C-alpha positions in Angstrom: -13.4 15.1 5.4 -11.9 18.6 5.6 -15.2 19.9 4.2 -17.2 18.2 7.0 -14.7 19.6 9.6 -15.3 23.1 8.1 -19.1 22.7 8.3 -18.9 21.6 11.9 -16.5 24.5 12.7 -18.9 27.0 11.1 -21.9 25.6 12.9 -20.0 25.7 16.2 -19.0 29.3 15.7 -22.6 30.2 14.9 -23.9 28.5 18.0 -21.2 30.1 20.1 -22.0 33.6 18.8 -25.8 33.2 19.2 -25.4 31.8 22.8 -23.0 34.5 23.8 -25.0 37.4 22.3 -28.4 36.1 23.5 -27.6 35.1 27.1 -23.9 35.4 28.2 -23.1 38.9 27.2 -26.3 40.5 28.6 -25.7 38.6 31.9 -22.1 39.8 32.1 -23.0 43.5 31.6 -26.0 43.1 34.0 -23.6 41.9 36.7 -21.2 44.8 36.1 -18.5 42.5 34.8 -18.0 44.1 31.4 -14.2 44.0 31.7 -14.4 40.2 31.5 -16.5 40.0 28.3 -13.6 38.5 26.3 -13.1 35.8 28.9 -16.9 35.2 28.9 -16.8 34.6 25.2 -14.1 31.9 25.7 -16.1 30.5 28.5 -19.0 30.1 26.1 -16.8 28.1 23.8 -15.8 25.9 26.8 -19.4 25.2 27.6 -20.3 24.3 24.0 -17.2 22.0 23.8 -18.5 20.3 27.0 -22.0 19.8 25.4 -20.4 18.2 22.3 -18.3 15.9 24.6 -21.4 14.7 26.4 -23.2 14.2 23.1 -20.4 12.0 21.8 -20.2 10.0 25.0 -23.9 9.3 24.9 -23.9 8.4 21.3 -20.8 6.2 21.1 -19.5 5.0 24.5 -22.8 4.5 26.3 -24.1 1.9 23.7 -20.7 0.2 23.8 -21.0 -0.3 27.5 -24.3 -2.0 26.9 -22.9 -4.2 24.1 -19.5 -5.3 25.5 -19.4 -4.6 29.2 -16.7 -5.9 31.5 -19.3 -6.5 34.2 -22.9 -5.6 34.9 -23.5 -2.3 36.7 -24.8 -3.4 40.1 -25.0 0.1 41.6 -26.8 2.4 39.1 -27.0 5.2 41.7 -23.2 5.3 41.8 -23.1 5.6 38.0 -25.6 8.4 38.1 -23.5 10.2 40.8 -20.5 9.9 38.5 -22.5 11.6 35.8 -23.1 14.5 38.1 -19.3 14.9 38.4 -19.0 14.7 34.6 -21.7 17.3 33.9 -20.2 19.6 36.6 -16.8 19.5 34.9 -17.7 19.3 31.3 -20.4 22.0 31.3 -18.8 24.2 33.9 -15.7 26.4 33.5 -13.6 24.9 36.2 -10.4 24.5 34.3 -10.7 27.6 32.2 -11.5 29.8 35.3 -8.2 28.5 36.8 -6.4 29.3 33.5 -7.7 32.9 33.4 -7.0 33.5 37.1 -3.4 32.5 36.4 -3.1 34.4 33.2 -2.8 37.9 34.8 -0.2 36.6 37.2 1.8 35.0 34.4 1.5 38.2 32.4 2.9 40.2 35.3 5.8 37.8 35.6 6.4 37.9 31.9 6.5 41.7 31.9 8.8 41.7 34.8 11.3 39.3 33.1 11.0 41.4 29.9 12.1 44.5 31.8 14.9 42.6 33.4 16.2 41.6 30.0 14.8 38.0 29.9 12.8 37.0 26.8 9.5 35.2 27.1 9.5 31.5 26.4 7.2 29.8 23.9 7.4 26.1 23.1 6.5 26.8 19.5 9.8 28.6 19.1 11.9 25.6 20.0 11.9 24.2 16.4 10.8 26.9 14.1 9.3 25.8 10.8 8.0 22.6 12.4 6.0 23.4 15.4 4.3 26.3 13.6 2.2 23.6 11.9 -1.1 23.4 13.9 -1.3 19.6 14.3 2.3 19.1 15.2 2.2 22.0 17.6 -1.0 20.6 19.2 0.6 17.1 19.6 3.8 18.6 21.1 1.8 20.5 23.7 -0.2 17.4 24.5 2.9 15.3 25.1 4.5 17.9 27.4 1.3 18.3 29.4 0.8 14.5 29.6 4.4 14.1 30.9 3.6 16.5 33.7 0.3 14.9 34.3 2.0 11.5 34.7 4.2 12.9 37.6 1.3 14.6 39.3 -0.6 11.3 39.1 2.3 9.5 40.7 2.3 12.1 43.4 -1.4 11.5 44.1 -0.4 7.9 44.9 2.8 8.8 46.7 1.8 11.5 49.2 -0.8 10.6 51.9 -2.7 13.9 51.8 -3.1 13.7 48.0 -4.1 10.0 48.2 -6.7 11.0 50.9 -8.4 12.9 48.1 -7.5 10.8 45.0 -8.7 7.6 46.7 -12.3 8.8 46.0 -11.6 8.4 42.3 -10.5 4.8 42.9 -13.3 3.9 45.2 -15.8 3.3 42.3 -16.3 -0.5 42.2 -18.7 0.0 39.2 -16.3 1.9 37.0 -17.9 3.4 33.9 -17.5 6.1 31.3 -18.5 8.9 33.7 -15.9 7.8 36.4 -13.1 9.9 34.9 -14.5 13.1 36.6 -15.3 11.4 40.0 -12.7 13.4 41.9 -12.6 15.5 45.0 -12.9 19.2 44.1 -9.8 20.1 46.1 -7.9 17.4 44.2 -9.1 18.9 40.9 -8.2 22.4 42.0 -4.6 21.5 42.8 -4.1 19.6 39.6 -5.8 22.3 37.4 -3.7 25.0 38.9 -0.5 23.1 38.3 -1.4 22.1 34.7 -2.6 25.7 34.0 0.8 27.0 35.2 2.6 24.5 32.9 0.4 25.4 30.0 0.9 29.1 30.4 4.7 28.6 31.0 5.1 26.8 27.6 3.0 29.3 25.7 -0.3 27.6 25.3 -3.0 30.0 24.2 -6.6 29.8 25.7 -8.1 28.4 22.5 -5.4 25.7 22.3 -5.8 24.9 26.0 -9.6 24.2 25.6 -8.9 21.8 22.8 -6.0 20.1 24.6 -8.1 19.6 27.7 -11.1 18.4 25.6 -9.0 15.8 23.7 -7.5 14.5 27.0 -10.9 14.3 28.7 -12.5 12.3 25.8 -9.7 9.8 25.8 -9.9 9.4 29.6 -13.6 8.8 29.4 -12.9 5.9 27.0 -10.2 4.6 29.5 -12.7 4.4 32.3 -15.6 3.0 30.3 -17.0 -0.4 31.2 -16.0 -1.9 27.9 -13.9 -4.9 26.9 -11.5 -3.0 24.7 -7.8 -3.1 24.3 -5.4 -1.8 21.6 -3.4 -4.9 20.8 0.2 -5.9 21.3 1.6 -2.6 19.8 -1.3 -0.3 20.5 -1.1 -0.9 24.3 2.3 0.8 24.2 1.0 3.8 22.3 -2.2 4.9 24.0 -3.7 4.1 27.4 -6.6 1.6 26.8 -9.6 0.7 28.9 -7.8 -2.6 29.9 -4.5 -0.9 30.7 -6.2 1.8 32.9 -8.5 -0.7 34.5 -5.4 -2.4 35.9 -4.5 0.9 37.5 -7.8 0.8 39.3 -7.4 -2.8 40.4 -6.9 -3.6 44.1 -3.4 -4.8 44.7 -2.0 -3.5 41.4 -3.2 0.0 40.7 -2.6 1.8 44.1 -0.3 -0.6 46.0 3.4 -1.2 45.3 4.9 -2.7 48.5 2.2 -4.8 50.0 -1.3 -4.2 51.3 -2.3 -0.7 52.0 1.0 0.7 50.8 1.2 3.8 48.6 2.4 3.5 45.0 1.0 1.5 42.2 1.3 1.0 38.4 0.0 2.4 35.1 0.0 6.1 36.1 0.1 7.3 32.5 -2.9 9.6 31.6 -2.6 9.3 27.8 0.7 7.7 26.7 1.9 4.5 28.4 5.5 5.3 27.3 6.0 7.2 30.6 5.2 4.1 32.6 7.6 2.1 30.4 10.4 4.6 30.8 10.0 5.0 34.5 9.2 1.3 35.2 5.8 1.6 36.6 4.0 -0.3 33.9 1.9 -3.4 34.4 0.5 -5.2 31.4 -2.1 -7.9 31.8 -4.8 -9.6 29.7 -7.4 -9.6 32.4 -10.1 -6.9 32.8 -9.7 -6.4 36.6 -12.4 -5.5 39.1 -11.9 -2.1 40.7 -11.9 -0.4 44.1 -9.7 0.4 47.1 -8.6 -2.3 49.5 -9.7 -0.5 52.7 -13.3 -0.2 51.5 -13.6 -4.0 51.5 -15.3 -5.6 54.5 -13.1 -7.1 57.2 -10.9 -9.1 57.3 -9.8 -8.2 53.7 -10.2 -4.5 54.4 -11.5 -2.0 56.9 -14.9 -1.4 55.5 -14.1 2.3 54.9 -17.1 4.4 53.8 -16.3 6.7 50.8 -19.8 8.1 50.6 -22.8 7.5 48.3 -23.6 11.0 47.2 -21.6 14.0 45.9 -21.5 16.0 49.2 -20.9 13.0 51.4 -17.9 12.1 49.2 -16.5 15.6 49.3 -16.8 15.8 53.1 -15.3 12.4 53.8 -12.4 13.3 51.6 -11.6 16.3 53.8 -11.9 14.0 56.9 -9.4 11.6 55.3 -6.9 14.4 54.9 -7.0 15.0 58.7 -6.9 11.3 59.5 -4.0 10.5 57.2 -2.1 13.6 58.3 -2.4 12.5 62.0 -1.1 9.0 61.1 1.9 10.5 59.2 2.7 12.7 62.2 3.0 9.8 64.6 
């Protein structure tokens, strides 16, 4: 197994070096951005990781959706639109750009604190001799970031202006493996800035950050997949399953806590359900629920709200919802 991992690692490094030297580096210097050549090399790694993610999703999850679907996909255009979001995020450098934009600011703050007599903080130093092991350190960072992600996700369901954006993600009635990245870009920007700050604050290195984000994204793609999969009585408490997360997207359960059209919900955990258990927001069920947002249902059940069919329409309507919800909150 270790031999196969080493072979893959060597092939990946070779592909990264070739792509960088053949295309990326010449483009960087041609644009007069030579001072960012190191960041461009890391960005090349990010792009290749995204390519690998898409390949795995196509090879494994896509066939599973055909073999054991929760429901037939009635709107294939909506699924294709979700794929555009996924390609934009997985092949682009959205998260890593945010990380590198924050890095100079964090370096300045770190240098200032050093001159003031404050030492820099690194989560690896909390338990020396344990967290210096690569796997343990990786899992430790993953848990800390997931804890922060849980609270940001709760905020998305608790503050109207965040829900105005996040509701786009919940409006997919034909949820599928590409739906994880179906988000408003402003929503993604706010989240990635916050998560990038947390990662830098606890000492995550750029290479580690890429792997942490990649692992999280692959698990979230599984959670959103249109597959009849759960992890059993014990497993459902250990890792968010497609069934557990589908309940989060269910009308009346996932985004409502105190009656119709109220903010709140259940099953906010991004990776580890233990946060929902600890903070009493969990909802276990055996059904594979249908998904959507109540106000997109036709009257009298809902308001027939339009969330948009295409990428640009969805982005524009998200901005309009911010204005609408802000006005209602001000009344």
